[in-house]
VEXPA-668755 format. One record per residue: y, x, z of N, C-alpha, C in turn; residue in three letters. Coordinates in steps of 0.001 Angstrom, whole numbers, plus 524288, in hexadecimal, padded with zeros to 5 digits. Layout:
! VEXPA-668755
YXZYXZYXZALA ...
This chain:
! VEXPA-668755
DF5F10923FBC833DF0A7091FBBC64FDED1908F9FBCA12LYS DEE2509016BCECBDEA7A08D93BD242DEA8F0872CBD1FAGLU DEF430856CBD0CEDEF8F07F7ABD019DEC9507E35BCBA7ARG DEC6C08154BC7C9DE93C07FCDBC2FEDE39A07EDCBC4D7LEU DE1E708243BC81DDDC6608187BC985DDAD907C47BCBF4ARG DDF0E079F1BCE94DDDE2074B4BD089DDCF907019BCCE9LEU DDE240713FBC7E4DDD9F06DBABC3ADDD82B06C99BC2D7VAL DD4A90708CBC366DCF500705BBC2D2DCC1A06DD4BC782PHE DCEEE06D3CBCB31DCCDA06ABABCFF3DCE0B06479BD0D3LYS DD1850632EBCD50DD37005E23BCD85DCFC7059AABCA2BMET DD11D0556FBCB9BDCE59050C3BC87DDD135050C4BC2B2ARG DCDB404FC5BBFB2DCFAB04FB1BB9FCDD4AB04CB8BB8ACPRO DD52904813BBB28DDA0C04495BBA66DDEF004780BBD04GLU DDE3C04B1FBC0A1DE2FE04D35BC380DE43705226BC0A8ASP DE039054F5BBE85DE0B3059E6BBBDDDE49405A5ABB7DCALA DE4D20565EBB409DE88305688BB019DEE22056C3BB10BALA DEFA6053A8BB51EDF4EA0539BBB6F5DF672058BFBB9D0ASP DF27F05A74BBCEEDF35905F81BC00BDF494063CABBC07TYR DF0AE06427BB84EDF0D306856BB41ADF5EF067FABB10ELEU DF79B0638FBAF8EDFD0106325BAD58E014E0654DBB05CASP E015E06469BB59AE05730661FBB963E04A306C22BB993GLU E008A06E5BBB9D0DFF8007387BB9FBE014007674BB4EATRP DFFD107464BB092E020C076ABBABABE082507686BABBBILE E0A71071F2BACB9E104E071E7BAD0AE11F1075E5BB044ASP E10580769FBB53EE125107A3ABB891E11EE08042BB685GLN E0CBB08134BB505E0BBA08631BB31CE0E70087E8BAE16ALA E0F3108411BAA85E122C08555BA5E3E181F08679BA6F8SER E1A3E0851FBAB46E1F7A08638BACC9E1FD908A1CBB094HIS E1B0508CD7BB122E1AC7091A6BB4E8E1E0A0965ABB2C4SER E1FE1099E0BB611E223909DDFBB4D4E1E470A2EDBB36BASP E199D0A128BB4E8E15DD0A520BB4B1E13340A491BAEC0ILE E13A00A7F8BAB98E11BE0A7B4BA61EE0C580A5F4BA59BALA E08700A8D3BA8B4E035A0A7EABA7CFE02240A14BBA94BPRO E04D709FEEBACA2E03C009A5FBAEA4E0564096FABA9EDMET E0A26097CABA80BE0BC709500BA30EE0791094B0B9E9BALA E05C00995BB9DCDE018E09A09B9952DFC6F09707B9B66GLU DFB3D096BEBA057DF6E809439BA185DF78808EA6BA139LEU DFC2008C9ABA267DFD8E08778BA18DDFD77085AAB9C19ALA DFF1208928B9845DFE2E087C4B9292DF8DF08790B914FGLU DF59F08B1CB92F3DF07008B68B9150DED5F08619B93A5ARG DEEA60853CB98ABDEBD708057B9AEADEDBA07BAFB97CDILE DF27A07B3FB9635DF46B076A4B926CDF15907654B8E8DTHR DEFEE07A34B8B8FDEC9A07A74B8714DE7100788EB8856ARG DE54B079DEB8C7FDDF540780EB8DE6DDF3807404B91C9HIS DE372070E8B92A6DE3DD06CCBB9664DDFA0068B7B95F8ARG DDE8D0669FB91C1DDA5D062B6B90D2DD51C06569B91C1THR DD3FD069DAB906FDCEF706C89B9204DCEAE06D02B9825ARG DD2A306E98B9A55DD2E306F7DBA021DD1C906A2BBA2CAILE DD42F066BCBA114DD32E060A1BA3A2DCE5505EB8BA21ELEU DCC3A05F7EB9DC2DC64205E84B9CFCDC244060AEBA000ALA DC39F065D8BA192DBFB006948BA40BDC04E06643BA9F4ALA DC5190650ABABEDDC5B9062ADBB122DC28305DABBB142ILE DC3CD05A5FBAD84DC162054FCBAD38DBBBD05540BAD85GLU DB91E05884BAA39DB39F05878BA9ABDB10905D25BAD62HIS DB43405F61BB0CCDB2BA0633FBB4B4DAF140673FBB1EBASP DB0F20691BBAE27DADC706D16BAB8CDB03E072FABABC2MET DACEB076E7BABBFDAEAD07C3CBABD9DAAD007F7CBA91FSER DACF3083E7BA72BDA8C6086DABA538DA72408B9EBA8BBASN DA7ED08AC5BADE6DA60C08E1FBB23CDA01708E91BB1E3GLY D9D3508AB2BB193D97BD08B4EBB187D959908E64BACA1PRO D981F08D82BA888D96360906DBA3ACD97D4096C9BA43AVAL D9C5C09780BA659D9DE009CE2BA79CD9A3F09FCDBAB56GLU D97DD09C85BAF24D947609E90BB34CD8F9709FF6BB067SER D8D9709CA4BACF8D88A109E55BAA18D89790A29BBA70FVAL D8DDE0A298BA439D8ED20A7B9BA0A4D8F0B0AC38BA417ASN D91CE0AC79BA816D917E0B135BAB95D8C1A0B2DABACF4THR D890D0AF0ABAE8ED833F0B05BBAFE2D80300B223BAC0BLYS D80F60B056BA757D7E0F0B221BA27FD80410B804BA114ILE D85070B914BA227D86F90BE6CBA0F3D841C0C2ACBA50CARG D83D00C061BAA1DD81810C348BAE2AD7B070C4AFBAC78LEU D78DA0C03ABAA23D732C0C115BA898D72A60C48CBA487LEU D760D0C3EABA0CBD76610C7D6B9CCBD76080CDCBB9DEDTHR D79EC0CE87BA1F0D79C00D401BA3CAD74FD0D58BBA673ARG D72BF0D1C0BA9B5D6D7C0D2F7BAC3AD692D0D3DCBA875ILE D69970D0A2BA433D655A0D179B9F84D666E0D5D7B9C21ALA D6A240D8BAB9D31D6B530DD9CB998ED66690E0E1B9959PHE D64B20E1B9B94C2D5FF90E4D0B944FD5ADF0E250B92BCGLY D5B200DC7DB92EED56DB0DA19B91D6D56150DA47B8BE2TYR D50F40DA2CB89D9D4FCB0DADCB84BDD51840D6E0B80EDLYS D51480D1B4B8352D52EE0CD62B7F21D55930C926B81FCASN D59950C5EEB7F33D5C540C273B81E9D595C0BE2EB83F3PRO D54550BD79B8322D51B20B904B85E3D515B0BA2FB8BD4GLU D515F0BF0FB8CEDD50E60C00AB9297D55CB0BE24B9594ALA D5AAE0BFC3B9329D5FA40BD26B94F3D5FBF0B7A9B9530LEU D5DBD0B529B912BD5E0E0AF1FB919DD5A5E0AD86B9576ILE D56440AFB3B9699D51DE0AE32B9AABD54E50AF16BA035ALA D57620B37DBA055D5A590B440BA547D5E680B03FBA668LEU D61140AF56BA21ED653D0AABCBA32FD630A0A598BA3EFALA D5ED30A432BA197D5C0B09F2CBA26BD5A7609F1FBA84CMET D581E0A32DBA9EED56310A34DBAFA2D5A230A345BB3AFLEU D5EC70A601BB2B2D62F90A5B7BB5B9D66EC0A11BBB606ALA D673609F03BB0E2D6B1609B10BB067D6870095E1BAF05LEU D6482095A8BAD08D615609125BAB80D600B08CE1BAF8AGLY D5F300887EBADB6D5D8C08429BB149D587F08537BB418PRO D54EA08824BB21ED4FB808889BB357D4F1F08D8FBB734HIS D4D5A08D53BBB80D4CB0091BEBBE66D46C309269BBFF2ARG D432A0951CBBD0AD3E5609556BBE72D3DA509866BC371PRO D395F09745BC616D3802099BABCB51D354709FC7BCA1EALA D37DC0A30EBCC01D35D40A878BCAB9D31B90AA70BCE96LEU D2E510AD7ABCCA9D2A020AF5EBD07BD2C240B274BD478PRO D2A5F0B193BD939D2C600B511BDD7BD31C70B3E4BDF74GLY D34600B01BBDD8FD39E60AE62BDF48D39B40A8A0BE171ARG D3C710A79EBE5B6D3CD10A1F5BE712D3FA909E84BE381PRO D3E20099C4BE2E3D405809698BDED8D45380938EBE17BSER 
């Protein structure tokens, strides 16, 4: 599995061949979960290579989702959802107004 992580650090033109080698070795593994993972990766190979080529990840989206969940817990008890939306916009939005009594 550690060798699989290397695929995501490679140049896109090298990643396809390396991924195919990894799939071949993992599918012939005596470890059943590795063979299952190889099968799953084979099904999603095109998408994996596209993510490598375009250097895209859902990491930033998941980060924002986690922060919104935390803000939702902080906002528990607010009377209306607009307060949560305002809190999220202040914490995560692009505009950070200077607040009175706080350094900018």
